[in-house]
C-alpha positions in Angstrom: 0.1 12.2 16.8 -2.1 9.1 16.3 -2.7 10.3 12.7 0.9 10.6 11.8 2.0 7.4 13.5 -0.8 5.5 11.8 0.0 6.9 8.4 3.8 6.3 8.8 3.2 2.7 9.8 0.8 2.2 6.9 3.4 3.6 4.5 6.1 1.2 5.7 3.6 -1.7 5.6 2.5 -0.9 2.1 6.1 -0.6 0.9 6.8 -4.2 2.1 3.5 -5.5 0.7 4.1 -3.9 -2.7 7.5 -5.6 -2.9 6.0 -8.9 -1.7 3.2 -8.8 -4.4 5.1 -7.2 -7.3 8.8 -7.4 -6.7 9.1 -10.8 -8.3 7.9 -9.5 -11.7 11.4 -8.7 -12.7 12.4 -12.3 -11.9 10.0 -14.2 -14.2 12.4 -17.1 -14.5 12.4 -17.8 -10.7 10.5 -20.9 -9.7 7.0 -20.0 -8.5 7.4 -21.9 -5.2 10.5 -19.9 -4.4 8.7 -16.6 -5.3 5.7 -17.5 -3.1 7.8 -18.4 -0.1 9.9 -15.2 -0.4 6.7 -13.2 -0.8 5.2 -14.7 2.3 8.4 -13.8 4.3 8.2 -10.2 3.1 4.4 -10.1 3.9 5.2 -11.2 7.4 7.2 -8.0 7.9 4.3 -6.1 6.4 2.0 -7.4 9.0 4.4 -6.3 11.8 3.6 -2.7 10.7 0.0 -3.1 9.4 -1.5 -4.6 12.6 0.0 -1.9 15.0 -1.1 0.8 12.5 -4.7 -0.3 12.7 -4.6 -0.9 16.4 -3.2 2.6 17.1 -5.5 4.3 14.5 -8.7 2.6 15.5 -10.8 5.0 17.6 -9.3 8.1 16.0 -10.5 6.6 12.7 -13.4 4.2 12.0 -12.6 0.8 10.5 -13.8 2.1 7.2 -11.6 5.1 7.3 -8.5 3.0 8.2 -9.1 0.8 5.2 -9.7 3.8 2.9 -6.4 5.4 4.2 -4.6 2.2 3.6 -5.9 1.9 0.0 -5.0 5.5 -0.8 -1.5 4.9 0.5 -1.3 1.7 -1.5 -2.0 3.7 -4.7 0.8 6.2 -4.0 3.3 3.5 -3.0 2.5 1.4 -6.0 2.8 4.4 -8.4 6.3 5.1 -7.1 7.2 1.4 -7.2 5.9 0.9 -10.8 7.8 3.9 -12.0 11.1 3.4 -10.1 11.4 -0.4 -9.9 9.3 -1.7 -12.9 10.2 1.2 -15.1 6.6 1.9 -16.1 5.4 5.3 -17.0 2.2 6.7 -15.5 -0.2 7.5 -18.3 -2.7 10.3 -18.1 -5.7 8.0 -17.7 -4.1 6.2 -14.8 -3.3 9.5 -13.1 -6.9 10.6 -13.6 -8.2 7.4 -12.1 -5.9 8.0 -9.1 -7.2 11.5 -8.7 -10.8 10.3 -8.8 -10.0 7.7 -6.2 -8.6 10.4 -4.0 -11.8 12.3 -4.4 -13.5 9.2 -3.1 -11.1 9.2 -0.1 -12.1 12.9 0.6 -15.8 11.9 0.4 -15.2 9.2 3.1 -13.9 11.8 5.5 -16.5 14.5 4.8 -18.6 15.3 7.9 
């Protein structure tokens, strides 16, 4: 149960953070100060999910494992965001890089 709750909270957290970091790219004419303030407000919501995810998951996972899980989720969330929101296609070399990174994730959990 801890595993699922941690992953779900991290997924939600990463969705908010991806929007905070990259959502403004479609609004390049917006003033940078406005973009930064809105991004900070979105990031605040992200922290409301990230901090509990780490608190709940720590002990079941090491700090290293929590970070590696978070980064793997970030890659998946960003790939969907870039395709759906930014309209960017995933190229073969980017997909390969992602697969290699998931190999690194698997290595981190190898006993």
